[in-house]
N, C-alpha and C positions, 0 to 999 in steps of 0.2 A: 381561533382568529377567524373573522368573518370577510377575509378578503385573500385574494391570491398571494402566495408568497413570492417575494422578489429576490432572485438569485443572480449572483454574479459568477461568471466562468473565468478562472485565471489558468491559461494553458488551453490553446485551441488546436491540439494535434488529434491523433487517432482517437484517444479516449473520450474527448469532448464531443465527438460525433455522437456517441450514445448518452453521455451525461446530459447534454443540452436536450436532446430530443426526448429523453425520459423525463426531465423537469416539466416540458410542456404537456406530456401525455399524463403526468400525475397532476395537472391542475394548477402548476404554478408557471412562472415565467422568467425568462433570461432577460434582465435589465442592463447588464454590463459585461463586457468581455475584454480580456487582456491577453496579450502574447509578447514576446521579446523578437520574434522573427519578421524582418521587413516584408517578406512575402505573404505574410498573414494579416499584418496590420492594414487596416483600411478595408478589409472585406466584411461583407454583412454575414452575420452567422449563418443565415439561411443558405449561403452558398457553401457552407462547411457541413451542415446538417443534412442538406438537401430539402426539397419541398416548398421552394420559394423564399422570397425575402421576409425577414423578421423586423427589419427596421433597427436592428442593433449592430453596430459597427465595432469591429475589433480595435481596441485602442493600445497604444505602447504601455507595456506594463510599468514603466517608469511614472505613468500618471495615475496608477492606481490609489495610491494614498490621498491625492488631491480628489479624486472622483468620490472615494468613500466618504471623505469628510463633508464633501458637498451634498451627497445623496446616498446614504447608508443602506445597502440591501439587507435582507433578513438573513442571508447566508451566503458564503463563497464557497464553490467547488474548485480545489486546486488539483489540477492534473498535469503535472509537470516531470519532476524527477523522483527518483527512488530513495534518496538519502536526505536526512535532516538538514545537512549543511546546504543542500541545494534549495531547501524550502525556507531558509532562514528569512530571506526579504518577504515573500509572500505571506509567511506565517506572522512575522512581526508586523507588517503592514496591517493586517487584518486585526491583530492584537491591539495595536496602537490606536486604531480607529473604531474599536468596539464592534467589529464584524465577525459573527460566528463563522468558522471554516472547517470544512472537512475535506481531507486529500486522500488520493489513492496511493501516495507514497508509502511504500512498504515499512520502511523504518519508523514512520509516524504512527503506526499501529501500537506500539509500546516502546517510546524512544528512551525512557527513563533508564533502562538498562545498557543503553549504548551512546547516548548523547545527553547525559544529565545535567550538564551546565546550559546547553541550550534548552533543554525542556524547561527548566526552572525559569529561564529568563522569559520564555513565552508564557509560561503558566503564571507568573507574577503580573505580567503585563496584561494579560487576558483577564485576570481577577480584578485588576485595578479599573479596567475599562468595561466590564462586565459583559464578557463575551465568552464563548466556549470554541475551543480549537481541539480537534482530534484527527485520527486516521482510520479509514474503513476501507471495505472493499471485499474481494474473494476470500481473505484471510479471516475476516470478521465472521463470516459463516462457515467455510469449509475448513479452516485450520483452527478455529476457535470454538464458536458456540456449538458446533456439530458435535465436537469432542466432549465437551463439558456436559452437554445434554445425555450423550451416550454413557458417561461416566455416572450419571445418576441412576442408570439401570444396572450398575455393576457392584457386586458385593466386595470384591477385593481386587485392588489394582496393584500390579507389580511394575508394569511397564506400559509406556504409550509409545508406539512407533507409528510414524507418518512419513509418507513420500508422496510429493507432488510434482507434477513437471507442466511446463508452459513453454510456448513457442515465443522466443524473444522477438520474432518478426512481427508480433502483433502489438508491441508496446513502444516501438520507436528506437531511434539510434543510441540514445543516451542508456537506456537498459541494455541494450545488445553490448555495447562497449563495456559496461560495468561487469558483464558476465564473461569478459575476455573473448568473445566471439570474434574469429578471424585471426587471432595471434597464433604464432607458431608455439610449440610446448615450451621452449625456453623462455619466450617473453611471457607467456601465461604465468609460469613458475616466478618469474621476476616481478611481474605488474600485479598479478591477482592472488596467487597462492601464498606468496611471502608473507602476507599481512598476518596469517595464522601460524607460521612457524616462529611462535614466540612462547615464552613462559607465561604462566598465569599473572605473574607480578607485571610483566611488561605489557600484556593485554589490558590490565586494569588501568595502568598508568596511561595507555593510549586512549581508553574510554574516557578517563577523567579529563584528558586534553581536547578531547572532542575530535580525535584524529582516526578513531576506529571505523573499519568498514564492515558493518555486520552483514551477514547474509539475512534472507528474510526470515528464516527459522529462528534466528537469534532473538528477534522481538517477539515472533509467536511463542516460543518456548517460556518467555518472560511474563506474557500474557496467560498463557495457560496456568502457570504456577500461582499467579496472583489470584485469578479466578477460582482454582481449586483450593486455595489456602495452603499451598506448598511452601516451604522455606527452602530456597536454593542454597546449597553448599559449594557446588562447583558447576561451571558452564564452559565447554570447549567448542571449538569450531575447526573443521577440517574442509578444505576446498580442494576439489580435483577437477582437471579439465574433462570435458566430454569431446569425442572425436566421431567421425564418420568415415566409411570406407571408400566413399566417393567423393568428388568435387561437388560441393553445394551452393547454388546461387542464392545470395541473400539480398533482396530488393532492399531492406533497411540499411544495411551497411554498404550498398552499392558495390557489390565485389562478389567475386567467387571465392568461398572458403576452400581451400585445397584440401584433399583428403588427407587425414593424419593431423590437420591443424585443429585448434580448438573451435569446436561449433558453439561452445559456452561452458557452463560448469555445473557441477554438483557440489552442494555445501550440505555437510551433515553437522547438526548441533545436538550434542549431548549434555543433558542437564540432570545433575545428581541433586537429590533433595534430602533434607533431614529426616523426612518421613519414610525414606526408602524407595519411593517411586521415582523411576528413571524415565525421562522423556527423550526419545531419540528420533529427531525429525530431519528430513532431507528434502531439500528443493532442487530441482533440475531445471535450469533454464538454457535453452540452446536453440539454434536455428535447426528446425525439423528437417528430416529426411522424408522422402514421399511415403514411407511406411510408419511415420511417428505420428502421435497424436497426444493431447493432453490427458493426464491421468491424476486421480486424487485417491491415495489408498491409506487407511488408518486401521490400526489394530490395538485394542485394549487387552493387554495380556494380563489375565487373572482369572476370577471366577465371577461369572463365566467369561470366556474369551470372545471378543466380538471383533469381527472384521467388516470394514465398510469399502467398497471398491467403487469408484466412480469414474468411469470411462468416458472420454470425450465431453467433459463439462465445457459449456461455452464461458471460457474463463474471463474474457474482456466483458461480454455482456452481464455476467453474474457480478464482477466487480462494479461496474457503473449502476447497475441496478441497486446494489446493497448500498452505495454511496448515496444515491438520491433518496432511497427509503430511510436512511439515517438522519436526513435533514430535520425532521421534526424532533427525534431525540436530542439532537445536539441544541437546537433552540431552548428545548425544555430542560437541558442539563444545567447543573451549577456553573458559574463562571470559572474559568481556568482552563489548563490543558487537562481534559478528562477523557482518558481512554475508554474503550467501548466495553471493558469488562466491568466497568462501573455504571453501564447503561442498560435498559431492558433488552433482551434478546431481539434480534431482528424480526420484523413481521410484515406481511404483505399489506401494502397500502392500497385498500380498495377504493377509499374515498379521496379527494383531493388533499394533497399534503397538508394545507392549512387547517383542515378539520382535525388533525392529530396535535396541533400546537395548543398547549394549556393557556 
């Protein structure tokens, strides 16, 4: 393509500070921006990014469909919530108006194993209107493609073990609350952990009804199995609270989390496959204490055994850079809801984004 890519930003919170700046730095431009919060609507996006006015004013998200219908961008970046039900309106808006969309939403990474009905609805509408919808971010590289590339150097795999931690302070209040941060342990058990204290049949019924609340690794394990060609026979999830021995101040929650209360949660997803390979992955999201930091550790158990340890990854920036770098892949992909296991591996975009569009 011989012109700059025209990108819309849907959700102008913490993540958008990076996604919008990265769009400009990769030779594209933000042409529209949307949010639901009155305190953000009406702002110039330059006041959010920093570095001067851009001449693009944040509009009420209710107007997105009308704006897209009148002036369709090449793609839309959605940085709002972490669950597919929360993305139903922006994704359906994009699919209805034929706008390609990529989201940082963790469930959007591989939603067919947790929200199959909504996935199908979005997929069919996107196919009808010739656009592509998908999810990407940190998990695309560090929980997905990194692992499948390493598997290509492994003779025999018996088990894949992963553990990743992140500070919920970096992602906004919706994510922090979804992790149970700030709850006492009884409330955590009632409001967060209870969803996993069910039989396989009850869980499947919840998935089919669109009411299941997956941890991030639920979708990652599905993506990994699809990419590796594994057949899932059983998948389970267990959620436990994380605590800290001292009071912790949370700017995102606007409160002090008392010692012994939940600072967040750990979710372990275990996937058994017909081929005998077990995937056991854990994500830990919490309000960090002063001595805690992001970690990403994966081990391929087999011949040979390989362990990768990444301390202090810049999770927010890596998430946003991956999403922006994926824009050409999304534009080039077939119409529909296309997960990134069906796309080329992420690559560094040395040239302006439009030069990678076929």
